[in-house]
N, CA, C and O atoms as CSV, one atom per row, in Angstrom:
chain,resi,resn,atom,element,x,y,z
A,1,ARG,N,N,-7.074,-7.398,-3.573
A,1,ARG,CA,C,-6.648,-8.204,-4.702
A,1,ARG,C,C,-5.729,-7.389,-5.587
A,1,ARG,O,O,-5.676,-6.161,-5.508
A,2,ASP,N,N,-5.017,-8.093,-6.419
A,2,ASP,CA,C,-4.078,-7.425,-7.302
A,2,ASP,C,C,-4.840,-6.652,-8.375
A,2,ASP,O,O,-5.865,-7.109,-8.881
A,3,ILE,N,N,-4.332,-5.505,-8.701
A,3,ILE,CA,C,-4.943,-4.664,-9.737
A,3,ILE,C,C,-3.841,-4.195,-10.665
A,3,ILE,O,O,-2.761,-3.806,-10.219
A,4,THR,N,N,-4.119,-4.235,-11.953
A,4,THR,CA,C,-3.093,-3.857,-12.922
A,4,THR,C,C,-3.566,-2.709,-13.792
A,4,THR,O,O,-4.761,-2.443,-13.916
A,5,VAL,N,N,-2.610,-2.048,-14.381
A,5,VAL,CA,C,-2.916,-0.957,-15.299
A,5,VAL,C,C,-3.677,-1.499,-16.503
A,5,VAL,O,O,-4.534,-0.814,-17.060
A,6,GLU,N,N,-3.367,-2.715,-16.900
A,6,GLU,CA,C,-4.067,-3.332,-18.028
A,6,GLU,C,C,-5.561,-3.478,-17.731
A,6,GLU,O,O,-6.397,-3.191,-18.588
A,7,GLN,N,N,-5.895,-3.928,-16.512
A,7,GLN,CA,C,-7.299,-4.103,-16.130
A,7,GLN,C,C,-8.049,-2.776,-16.146
A,7,GLN,O,O,-9.176,-2.698,-16.635
A,8,ILE,N,N,-7.430,-1.750,-15.619
A,8,ILE,CA,C,-8.083,-0.441,-15.558
A,8,ILE,C,C,-8.226,0.144,-16.960
A,8,ILE,O,O,-9.277,0.682,-17.309
A,9,ALA,N,N,-7.180,0.039,-17.752
A,9,ALA,CA,C,-7.238,0.553,-19.118
A,9,ALA,C,C,-8.341,-0.150,-19.907
A,9,ALA,O,O,-9.103,0.490,-20.632
A,10,GLU,N,N,-8.415,-1.458,-19.760
A,10,GLU,CA,C,-9.454,-2.221,-20.460
A,10,GLU,C,C,-10.844,-1.798,-20.000
A,10,GLU,O,O,-11.746,-1.640,-20.822
A,11,ALA,N,N,-11.023,-1.615,-18.706
A,11,ALA,CA,C,-12.321,-1.188,-18.171
A,11,ALA,C,C,-12.723,0.188,-18.710
A,11,ALA,O,O,-13.910,0.492,-18.835
A,12,CYS,N,N,-11.731,1.009,-19.023
A,12,CYS,CA,C,-11.985,2.356,-19.558
A,12,CYS,C,C,-11.995,2.375,-21.088
A,12,CYS,O,O,-12.146,3.429,-21.705
A,13,ASN,N,N,-11.832,1.200,-21.685
A,13,ASN,CA,C,-11.763,1.091,-23.149
A,13,ASN,C,C,-10.623,1.918,-23.736
A,13,ASN,O,O,-10.780,2.577,-24.764
A,14,LEU,N,N,-9.469,1.868,-23.060
A,14,LEU,CA,C,-8.300,2.607,-23.519
A,14,LEU,C,C,-7.123,1.670,-23.704
A,14,LEU,O,O,-7.041,0.617,-23.071
A,15,ASN,N,N,-6.226,2.064,-24.567
A,15,ASN,CA,C,-4.969,1.363,-24.742
A,15,ASN,C,C,-4.156,1.510,-23.460
A,15,ASN,O,O,-4.144,2.580,-22.850
A,16,ARG,N,N,-3.478,0.440,-23.049
A,16,ARG,CA,C,-2.714,0.436,-21.801
A,16,ARG,C,C,-1.669,1.554,-21.760
A,16,ARG,O,O,-1.537,2.251,-20.754
A,17,THR,N,N,-0.934,1.720,-22.851
A,17,THR,CA,C,0.108,2.743,-22.915
A,17,THR,C,C,-0.488,4.142,-22.813
A,17,THR,O,O,0.020,4.994,-22.084
A,18,TYR,N,N,-1.556,4.366,-23.543
A,18,TYR,CA,C,-2.216,5.674,-23.506
A,18,TYR,C,C,-2.755,5.959,-22.101
A,18,TYR,O,O,-2.568,7.053,-21.569
A,19,PHE,N,N,-3.421,4.973,-21.509
A,19,PHE,CA,C,-3.946,5.150,-20.159
A,19,PHE,C,C,-2.818,5.487,-19.182
A,19,PHE,O,O,-2.938,6.415,-18.382
A,20,GLY,N,N,-1.724,4.728,-19.254
A,20,GLY,CA,C,-0.590,4.961,-18.360
A,20,GLY,C,C,-0.018,6.364,-18.507
A,20,GLY,O,O,0.325,7.012,-17.518
A,21,ARG,N,N,0.082,6.821,-19.733
A,21,ARG,CA,C,0.600,8.160,-20.001
A,21,ARG,C,C,-0.333,9.232,-19.443
A,21,ARG,O,O,0.111,10.187,-18.806
A,22,MET,N,N,-1.620,9.059,-19.690
A,22,MET,CA,C,-2.605,10.038,-19.220
A,22,MET,C,C,-2.707,10.042,-17.690
A,22,MET,O,O,-2.874,11.096,-17.076
A,23,PHE,N,N,-2.605,8.865,-17.087
A,23,PHE,CA,C,-2.640,8.751,-15.631
A,23,PHE,C,C,-1.477,9.537,-15.019
A,23,PHE,O,O,-1.659,10.319,-14.086
A,24,LYS,N,N,-0.287,9.314,-15.564
A,24,LYS,CA,C,0.899,10.003,-15.044
A,24,LYS,C,C,0.811,11.510,-15.282
A,24,LYS,O,O,1.205,12.306,-14.429
A,25,LYS,N,N,0.303,11.884,-16.422
A,25,LYS,CA,C,0.153,13.309,-16.720
A,25,LYS,C,C,-0.824,13.960,-15.736
A,25,LYS,O,O,-0.575,15.067,-15.259
A,26,ALA,N,N,-1.906,13.296,-15.438
A,26,ALA,CA,C,-2.933,13.850,-14.551
A,26,ALA,C,C,-2.506,13.865,-13.080
A,26,ALA,O,O,-2.792,14.823,-12.362
A,27,LEU,N,N,-1.820,12.805,-12.628
A,27,LEU,CA,C,-1.509,12.690,-11.203
A,27,LEU,C,C,-0.038,12.875,-10.847
A,27,LEU,O,O,0.308,13.010,-9.673
A,28,GLY,N,N,0.818,12.882,-11.848
A,28,GLY,CA,C,2.234,13.106,-11.586
A,28,GLY,C,C,3.006,11.878,-11.146
A,28,GLY,O,O,4.206,11.961,-10.883
A,29,VAL,N,N,2.331,10.735,-11.061
A,29,VAL,CA,C,2.986,9.468,-10.710
A,29,VAL,C,C,2.407,8.372,-11.592
A,29,VAL,O,O,1.300,8.498,-12.117
A,30,SER,N,N,3.166,7.300,-11.748
A,30,SER,CA,C,2.663,6.175,-12.541
A,30,SER,C,C,1.555,5.464,-11.768
A,30,SER,O,O,1.415,5.633,-10.557
A,31,PHE,N,N,0.779,4.670,-12.489
A,31,PHE,CA,C,-0.287,3.900,-11.860
A,31,PHE,C,C,0.287,2.988,-10.781
A,31,PHE,O,O,-0.271,2.886,-9.688
A,32,LYS,N,N,1.389,2.333,-11.083
A,32,LYS,CA,C,2.036,1.420,-10.130
A,32,LYS,C,C,2.470,2.170,-8.866
A,32,LYS,O,O,2.259,1.685,-7.755
A,33,GLU,N,N,3.070,3.343,-9.033
A,33,GLU,CA,C,3.487,4.149,-7.876
A,33,GLU,C,C,2.278,4.588,-7.051
A,33,GLU,O,O,2.331,4.605,-5.821
A,34,TYR,N,N,1.199,4.939,-7.730
A,34,TYR,CA,C,-0.021,5.365,-7.050
A,34,TYR,C,C,-0.589,4.235,-6.197
A,34,TYR,O,O,-0.949,4.447,-5.040
A,35,VAL,N,N,-0.668,3.039,-6.769
A,35,VAL,CA,C,-1.204,1.890,-6.037
A,35,VAL,C,C,-0.307,1.559,-4.844
A,35,VAL,O,O,-0.803,1.288,-3.750
A,36,LEU,N,N,0.998,1.580,-5.050
A,36,LEU,CA,C,1.934,1.303,-3.957
A,36,LEU,C,C,1.759,2.314,-2.833
A,36,LEU,O,O,1.686,1.935,-1.665
A,37,ASP,N,N,1.691,3.586,-3.173
A,37,ASP,CA,C,1.515,4.634,-2.169
A,37,ASP,C,C,0.194,4.451,-1.422
A,37,ASP,O,O,0.145,4.577,-0.198
A,38,TYR,N,N,-0.864,4.156,-2.152
A,38,TYR,CA,C,-2.172,3.946,-1.529
A,38,TYR,C,C,-2.132,2.767,-0.558
A,38,TYR,O,O,-2.645,2.861,0.557
A,39,ARG,N,N,-1.528,1.669,-0.979
A,39,ARG,CA,C,-1.447,0.492,-0.116
A,39,ARG,C,C,-0.631,0.771,1.141
A,39,ARG,O,O,-1.001,0.329,2.229
A,40,MET,N,N,0.463,1.492,1.006
A,40,MET,CA,C,1.295,1.791,2.175
A,40,MET,C,C,0.568,2.738,3.135
A,40,MET,O,O,0.682,2.588,4.352
A,41,LYS,N,N,-0.172,3.704,2.604
A,41,LYS,CA,C,-0.965,4.594,3.465
A,41,LYS,C,C,-2.032,3.810,4.217
A,41,LYS,O,O,-2.253,4.033,5.407
A,42,GLN,N,N,-2.687,2.897,3.521
A,42,GLN,CA,C,-3.706,2.073,4.162
A,42,GLN,C,C,-3.081,1.180,5.240
A,42,GLN,O,O,-3.651,1.016,6.319
A,43,ALA,N,N,-1.925,0.615,4.950
A,43,ALA,CA,C,-1.234,-0.233,5.923
A,43,ALA,C,C,-0.858,0.568,7.164
A,43,ALA,O,O,-1.079,0.120,8.289
A,44,LYS,N,N,-0.287,1.758,6.956
A,44,LYS,CA,C,0.072,2.604,8.097
A,44,LYS,C,C,-1.151,2.912,8.948
A,44,LYS,O,O,-1.099,2.834,10.175
A,45,GLU,N,N,-2.243,3.260,8.296
A,45,GLU,CA,C,-3.470,3.592,9.023
A,45,GLU,C,C,-3.966,2.397,9.838
A,45,GLU,O,O,-4.363,2.557,10.992
A,46,GLN,N,N,-3.944,1.219,9.252
A,46,GLN,CA,C,-4.402,0.041,9.981
A,46,GLN,C,C,-3.471,-0.316,11.131
A,46,GLN,O,O,-3.923,-0.764,12.185
A,47,ILE,N,N,-2.177,-0.119,10.933
A,47,ILE,CA,C,-1.222,-0.371,12.020
A,47,ILE,C,C,-1.464,0.620,13.152
A,47,ILE,O,O,-1.419,0.251,14.326
A,48,GLU,N,N,-1.721,1.876,12.798
A,48,GLU,CA,C,-1.939,2.919,13.803
A,48,GLU,C,C,-3.260,2.755,14.547
A,48,GLU,O,O,-3.330,3.022,15.747
A,49,ARG,N,N,-4.304,2.320,13.851
A,49,ARG,CA,C,-5.656,2.332,14.423
A,49,ARG,C,C,-6.197,0.999,14.895
A,49,ARG,O,O,-7.253,0.953,15.527
A,50,THR,N,N,-5.490,-0.101,14.598
A,50,THR,CA,C,-6.005,-1.412,14.994
A,50,THR,C,C,-4.906,-2.243,15.635
A,50,THR,O,O,-3.729,-1.885,15.609
A,51,ASN,N,N,-5.319,-3.344,16.201
A,51,ASN,CA,C,-4.364,-4.322,16.724
A,51,ASN,C,C,-4.364,-5.584,15.870
A,51,ASN,O,O,-3.967,-6.654,16.331
A,52,ARG,N,N,-4.811,-5.454,14.627
A,52,ARG,CA,C,-4.805,-6.603,13.718
A,52,ARG,C,C,-3.383,-7.117,13.547
A,52,ARG,O,O,-2.411,-6.379,13.705
A,53,SER,N,N,-3.289,-8.389,13.225
A,53,SER,CA,C,-1.960,-8.964,12.974
A,53,SER,C,C,-1.386,-8.361,11.689
A,53,SER,O,O,-2.123,-7.893,10.822
A,54,MET,N,N,-0.081,-8.383,11.592
A,54,MET,CA,C,0.572,-7.849,10.394
A,54,MET,C,C,0.196,-8.673,9.167
A,54,MET,O,O,0.068,-8.123,8.074
A,55,ARG,N,N,0.020,-9.967,9.330
A,55,ARG,CA,C,-0.390,-10.812,8.206
A,55,ARG,C,C,-1.788,-10.416,7.732
A,55,ARG,O,O,-2.041,-10.369,6.528
A,56,ASP,N,N,-2.687,-10.133,8.656
A,56,ASP,CA,C,-4.037,-9.700,8.299
A,56,ASP,C,C,-3.983,-8.351,7.578
A,56,ASP,O,O,-4.646,-8.161,6.558
A,57,ILE,N,N,-3.202,-7.432,8.104
A,57,ILE,CA,C,-3.072,-6.114,7.475
A,57,ILE,C,C,-2.486,-6.250,6.075
A,57,ILE,O,O,-2.979,-5.632,5.132
A,58,SER,N,N,-1.443,-7.052,5.937
A,58,SER,CA,C,-0.824,-7.206,4.610
A,58,SER,C,C,-1.837,-7.750,3.610
A,58,SER,O,O,-1.872,-7.306,2.463
A,59,SER,N,N,-2.647,-8.689,4.024
A,59,SER,CA,C,-3.682,-9.247,3.149
A,59,SER,C,C,-4.741,-8.208,2.814
A,59,SER,O,O,-5.187,-8.121,1.670
A,60,ARG,N,N,-5.145,-7.422,3.800
A,60,ARG,CA,C,-6.175,-6.406,3.592
A,60,ARG,C,C,-5.738,-5.305,2.623
A,60,ARG,O,O,-6.576,-4.698,1.957
A,61,VAL,N,N,-4.436,-5.048,2.542
A,61,VAL,CA,C,-3.958,-3.995,1.633
A,61,VAL,C,C,-3.430,-4.547,0.313
A,61,VAL,O,O,-2.827,-3.821,-0.477
A,62,GLY,N,N,-3.664,-5.852,0.078
A,62,GLY,CA,C,-3.365,-6.407,-1.234
A,62,GLY,C,C,-2.132,-7.265,-1.364
A,62,GLY,O,O,-1.709,-7.559,-2.482
A,63,TYR,N,N,-1.536,-7.678,-0.259
A,63,TYR,CA,C,-0.348,-8.530,-0.314
A,63,TYR,C,C,-0.654,-9.861,0.350
A,63,TYR,O,O,-0.811,-9.934,1.569
A,64,GLU,N,N,-0.736,-10.908,-0.450
A,64,GLU,CA,C,-0.975,-12.238,0.105
A,64,GLU,C,C,0.290,-12.794,0.764
A,64,GLU,O,O,0.213,-13.641,1.654
A,65,ASP,N,N,1.431,-12.320,0.330
A,65,ASP,CA,C,2.711,-12.763,0.888
A,65,ASP,C,C,3.185,-11.725,1.907
A,65,ASP,O,O,3.611,-10.631,1.535
A,66,TYR,N,N,3.106,-12.076,3.192
A,66,TYR,CA,C,3.487,-11.138,4.245
A,66,TYR,C,C,4.939,-10.682,4.096
A,66,TYR,O,O,5.244,-9.510,4.322
A,67,PHE,N,N,5.825,-11.585,3.722
A,67,PHE,CA,C,7.240,-11.220,3.624
A,67,PHE,C,C,7.481,-10.186,2.525
A,67,PHE,O,O,8.320,-9.298,2.673
A,68,GLN,N,N,6.744,-10.307,1.428
A,68,GLN,CA,C,6.842,-9.303,0.369
A,68,GLN,C,C,6.333,-7.950,0.894
A,68,GLN,O,O,6.961,-6.914,0.676
A,69,PHE,N,N,5.202,-7.978,1.577
A,69,PHE,CA,C,4.639,-6.760,2.170
A,69,PHE,C,C,5.653,-6.102,3.112
A,69,PHE,O,O,5.900,-4.899,3.025
A,70,SER,N,N,6.230,-6.891,4.004
A,70,SER,CA,C,7.177,-6.362,4.987
A,70,SER,C,C,8.396,-5.746,4.303
A,70,SER,O,O,8.879,-4.689,4.709
A,71,LYS,N,N,8.883,-6.413,3.271
A,71,LYS,CA,C,10.053,-5.915,2.526
A,71,LYS,C,C,9.726,-4.578,1.847
A,71,LYS,O,O,10.524,-3.642,1.905
A,72,ILE,N,N,8.570,-4.489,1.212
A,72,ILE,CA,C,8.173,-3.257,0.524
A,72,ILE,C,C,7.905,-2.145,1.533
A,72,ILE,O,O,8.318,-1.007,1.313
A,73,PHE,N,N,7.225,-2.450,2.629
A,73,PHE,CA,C,6.950,-1.468,3.669
A,73,PHE,C,C,8.262,-0.866,4.171
A,73,PHE,O,O,8.385,0.351,4.306
A,74,LYS,N,N,9.236,-1.730,4.445
A,74,LYS,CA,C,10.530,-1.249,4.943
A,74,LYS,C,C,11.255,-0.409,3.899
A,74,LYS,O,O,11.869,0.605,4.229
A,75,LYS,N,N,11.184,-0.828,2.644
A,75,LYS,CA,C,11.839,-0.071,1.574
A,75,LYS,C,C,11.224,1.320,1.448
A,75,LYS,O,O,11.942,2.306,1.278
A,76,VAL,N,N,9.902,1.399,1.530
A,76,VAL,CA,C,9.197,2.673,1.354
A,76,VAL,C,C,9.310,3.557,2.594
A,76,VAL,O,O,9.548,4.759,2.474
A,77,LEU,N,N,9.143,2.975,3.784
A,77,LEU,CA,C,9.057,3.775,5.008
A,77,LEU,C,C,10.307,3.738,5.891
A,77,LEU,O,O,10.400,4.483,6.866
A,78,GLY,N,N,11.260,2.877,5.553
A,78,GLY,CA,C,12.514,2.857,6.299
A,78,GLY,C,C,12.520,1.984,7.542
A,78,GLY,O,O,13.565,1.798,8.165
A,79,VAL,N,N,11.365,1.447,7.908
A,79,VAL,CA,C,11.259,0.527,9.052
A,79,VAL,C,C,10.278,-0.577,8.686
A,79,VAL,O,O,9.416,-0.398,7.825
A,80,SER,N,N,10.417,-1.717,9.348
A,80,SER,CA,C,9.487,-2.811,9.087
A,80,SER,C,C,8.128,-2.472,9.709
A,80,SER,O,O,8.053,-1.596,10.571
A,81,PRO,N,N,7.065,-3.144,9.291
A,81,PRO,CA,C,5.755,-2.887,9.910
A,81,PRO,C,C,5.774,-3.132,11.417
A,81,PRO,O,O,5.154,-2.393,12.181
A,82,THR,N,N,6.481,-4.163,11.832
A,82,THR,CA,C,6.568,-4.477,13.265
A,82,THR,C,C,7.304,-3.375,14.019
A,82,THR,O,O,6.893,-2.986,15.111
A,83,GLU,N,N,8.380,-2.879,13.443
A,83,GLU,CA,C,9.121,-1.780,14.069
A,83,GLU,C,C,8.269,-0.510,14.112
A,83,GLU,O,O,8.309,0.239,15.088
A,84,TYR,N,N,7.503,-0.277,13.055
A,84,TYR,CA,C,6.616,0.887,13.005
A,84,TYR,C,C,5.595,0.824,14.143
A,84,TYR,O,O,5.375,1.813,14.842
A,85,ARG,N,N,4.973,-0.345,14.325
A,85,ARG,CA,C,3.997,-0.504,15.409
A,85,ARG,C,C,4.662,-0.356,16.775
A,85,ARG,O,O,4.107,0.279,17.672
A,86,ALA,N,N,5.841,-0.936,16.933
A,86,ALA,CA,C,6.552,-0.845,18.215
A,86,ALA,C,C,6.860,0.607,18.557
A,86,ALA,O,O,6.735,1.011,19.713
A,87,GLU,N,N,7.260,1.390,17.568
A,87,GLU,CA,C,7.548,2.810,17.799
A,87,GLU,C,C,6.275,3.567,18.180
A,87,GLU,O,O,6.301,4.427,19.060
A,88,LEU,N,N,5.172,3.249,17.522
A,88,LEU,CA,C,3.894,3.882,17.873
A,88,LEU,C,C,3.509,3.570,19.318
A,88,LEU,O,O,3.066,4.447,20.060
A,89,ARG,N,N,3.682,2.331,19.696
A,89,ARG,CA,C,3.350,1.932,21.076
A,89,ARG,C,C,4.283,2.612,22.077
A,89,ARG,O,O,3.855,3.050,23.145
A,90,ARG,N,N,5.549,2.692,21.719
A,90,ARG,CA,C,6.533,3.320,22.601
A,90,ARG,C,C,6.201,4.784,22.851
A,90,ARG,O,O,6.381,5.290,23.958
A,91,THR,N,N,5.721,5.452,21.823
A,91,THR,CA,C,5.408,6.872,21.946
A,91,THR,C,C,3.946,7.133,22.330
A,91,THR,O,O,3.529,8.279,22.493
A,92,GLY,N,N,3.171,6.034,22.471
A,92,GLY,CA,C,1.776,6.186,22.873
A,92,GLY,C,C,0.866,6.704,21.777
A,92,GLY,O,O,-0.201,7.243,22.073
A,93,LYS,N,N,1.260,6.553,20.510
A,93,LYS,CA,C,0.473,7.091,19.401
A,93,LYS,C,C,-0.409,6.065,18.727
A,93,LYS,O,O,-1.107,6.391,17.768
A,94,GLN,N,N,-0.395,4.815,19.212
A,94,GLN,CA,C,-1.256,3.803,18.579
A,94,GLN,C,C,-2.583,3.731,19.313
A,94,GLN,O,O,-2.647,3.815,20.539
A,95,SER,N,N,-3.625,3.575,18.537
A,95,SER,CA,C,-4.980,3.399,19.042
A,95,SER,C,C,-5.065,2.074,19.792
A,95,SER,O,O,-4.246,1.180,19.578
A,96,GLU,N,N,-6.039,1.952,20.655
A,96,GLU,CA,C,-6.239,0.702,21.387
A,96,GLU,C,C,-7.326,-0.164,20.765
A,96,GLU,O,O,-7.788,-1.105,21.410
A,97,LYS,N,N,-7.749,0.116,19.548
A,97,LYS,CA,C,-8.830,-0.638,18.899
A,97,LYS,C,C,-8.362,-2.000,18.471
A,97,LYS,O,O,-9.139,-2.771,17.908
């Protein structure tokens, strides 16, 4: 599901701006960048280790719109999720699960 900096800040009883500043200071990236990176890592792992459909994977990592997921995946990793899986299969690096 979607998660926002506002939700996390509220759960921590902190001002959104203060939370965002402290998050970036502690981790070196914004909350939004952190979530994006986490989702892309999870997507890569699921593509590598499972034969789930790309739509299922996109939903599991927080994107209800597969086309948005595919566009972001390509922007971040330079290839579409389908191309990423095809390359893994071509090189024999994808799991058979």
